[in-house]
N, C-alpha and C positions, 0 to 999 in steps of 0.2 A: 674755316677757325674750327675748334673744340667748344662747345657750349655746356656738355655735359660731362658728368663724374661720379661712379660708382661711390659713395663710401657703406659702412657699416652706423646705424644707432645706437650712441650710446645709455642716454638716457637723458631725464632733464634734470631743470637746475633754474635759479632766477637772477635775475643782476638787474644793474639799476641804470637809468641814464645821470646824465647829471644834474637834472629840473626833478631829482627826485621820484620818476616815472619808475612800478615794477613793470620787468618783462619778463614772461616766462622765455624759457630757452632749450632747446634744443640738441644736446651737444652729441655730434657725431666723428667720426675720424675716418680720413680716406687713407687707406690701403692701398699698397698698389697696383695702378691700371695699366697691365701690359695690350700691347697690339699683342697676338696672338695668330693674326692673319687676317685675308681680306674673303668676303665674297662678293659674286658679280652687282656689278653698279643697279639703281632703280631710279627709273626716270632723271631725273638730274642729283641725286644722293648715293656716294660714295658708301659700303658699307664695309665697316671694322666688327673684327673679333674683336672681344675684349676679354683679358683675360681679370677676374679681378680676387683678390687674395694671394696668402704666401700656403706653399702647402707644399708637403715634400712630395717628390715625382712619383716616389714607389707606391704612395696611397693612393692614388689616384685611379683610375678606371684603366682595363685596358686602351680600351679605343682611342681616350685622352692622352694616356701617358704614351703612348707609339708616335702620335698624332704630333706632341710638342717634342719628344724628341727628332723626328724627322726635322721638325724646323730648327733644332739647332738649340734648342731650350735646356737646360740643366736642372731645372728649380719646375713647380708642377705650382696651380691657382686653382681656386675654390671652385671657382662658374668662370664661366662663357659666356660670353652675351655680345648679340650684335648693339652696333652702335653707328649709328646716321651721319654723316658729315657732309655740306654742301659741296659741290663741285668743284674744284679754284678753275677758276679762269684758264681759258687757252696759253701756251706758253709756264704758267703758275705749276710749281711741283705738289704732290697731292699729301696734305696737312700730316700727314700719322704716317709710318713704315712700317712694320715684321719686326718687332723686339726694341719699339720705341715705349718709353714711360710718359706716361701724360702727367704731366706738373701739377701739383695743385694750382701752384700763384698762377701760371698760364691757364686755367679757365680762372678760379673764383677769385674776389677782390673784396675787401670790408667797404660794406652799402650796396650790394648789386642786390636785385629783388631776384629770386627765385622760385621756381616751383618743384618739388619734392612729391614722388611717386614711391609707395610703395601697396606691401599687402599686413590690411588688416589683422588686430588678435583673432587667432579661431576661440568662437568661446561653444564648441557643438551644438550641439542639437538646444534650441532653444524656444522660448514660446513666442505670442504675440507679442503678450507685454514688454517681454526684454529684445525682441527683436525688432518692431517696428513702433515701440514707445504706447502703444493699448493702455487705455485706464480701467478695464475691466470694466466688469460686472457690477449690480448692486448686491451690497455685502447683507440685503436681506431680503423679506415678502418670499422666504423657503429655498432659495441660494447657498446652501448652504456650501456646498462645491460647484460650484461654477461663477467663484468671483475671478478667476483669470483666463477662464473660456475665452474663442475668440466671437462667439457669440453667431445670430443669425449669418450667410453668409449666401442665401442662393438670393434670386432677381425675381422674384412673382412668378406669373405664367410668361410674361412674352420677357427674356426672350426660355427661360425656363432651365435654364443650367447656372451653373456656377461660372462667370465670365474668368477670363486668362488673368493670369495676376494679380489674383486675389491673395490680400497679405495675409499670410496662416502661417503655424509654427514651421519649421523646417531649420537647415546647416546655417547656424551665426556666422560672421566674420569669413576671413581667407579671403578677401574680393580685393582685388588695385583699387587703389583710389590714389585723387593726385590733391597735395593742396598747393592752390597758390596766394605771391601775395606776400612770404616771408623773406625776409633779409636777412644777408647775411653779416652779423654783431660784430664775430671775435674769428682770427683766424691765429693758428698756434703753428708756425713752418718748422718748428723742433718736433711736435708731436703728429703732426696734420692734422689736427684738432680741427672743427669748425664748427662757430658755434650760429644752430639759427633762430629766430624772433619768430615762437611758436612751438606747436602741438606738430608731428610728424607723423604718416600711420604707419605701423607696426609696433616688434615688442623691443624691447632691448639686446640688442646681436645681430637686427634685422640688417640686410642689406636695402638700402636704399639710394633713387636716382636722382640726383639734381642738378637741376637744369636753370641756368640762366637765361632772365628774359630780356635784357638788352637795356633795361632801368635802371635807376642807379636811387637811392635814398638818402639823406643824413641819417651818422651813427655817433651819437654823441652816450658813449658807454661809459657807464664809472667802472674803470678798470680795477681802482683799488677796491672799489665795495664788494666787484664783484672776485677780491683773490685774485685775479690775475699781476696786478704788479703791489708792489709793498708798500705798508702805507710809512709816509715817512714823519716822524714823530716833528714837532714842532720847534726850532730850537729855544733853547733859556741858556739867557743868562746867568751866570751863576756872581754874586752879587759875595764880593770878599770885604771885610770890616776893615775900616782906616784904621790902621796904627797910630795911636797919639801921638805927637813931633817936642820928642825927649829935647828941655830947652838947655841952652850951653852953661846954665847956670846951674841947673839941675844935676848936671853930671857926673859919674860915679867919680871921688875924689882917687888920686894917683898915690903908690905907693910910699913914696917919700912924705908928704901930705902926712900922709897915716901915720908916719914913722916919728914926724916932729908932734 
């Protein structure tokens, strides 16, 4: 059974539940996930090579292009990543075949609890206050240029050295992180868009891995307030003024009566 799908992070928005609670939403789009090859099995798992995203075959590197051409593919992919799938029982067919596309509705559904893995935004070389959340030193007593410094990093005479793992300035970001406990709020089958409850690591247009955990939670999203359904206007009855009844005695005279 396939429980993982690759997607592209589009950005964040917000939505409301039917109870009026505001929910932070991350919008992701699932581009084609095509099985382009296999690798030797590892223990009790099969490994499939998944080509993610659409790309012209002529724009791919020569090794990947020749590999796809030998496999009979007439299109290219943006990335190729390995996917582990549990081995089927004896007598059962493999869950995936080369050339097969992983459908979104076969993996995810509204209410599924998922964990999302992505690469955090790169922030370059950062100081300890931005990188680790240090408070900084005092701004008085002559420390005019030490407000954002790390401070003392030694450990005294014993052991007389800086311990490994000391939090100091350095490269910040571009780390693989996984966020757990997110819920699938909405799935648009036409655009392959998935709404997740909460933030997801990575910048817009970055690739993320969505894996369902097997748990489900009830979702009562107000689709109309999120702009996913048109708001129906309340039906109003048009009141028409009743025409007064004209009595028979007050009816208009005939032509003969006027002539007489």
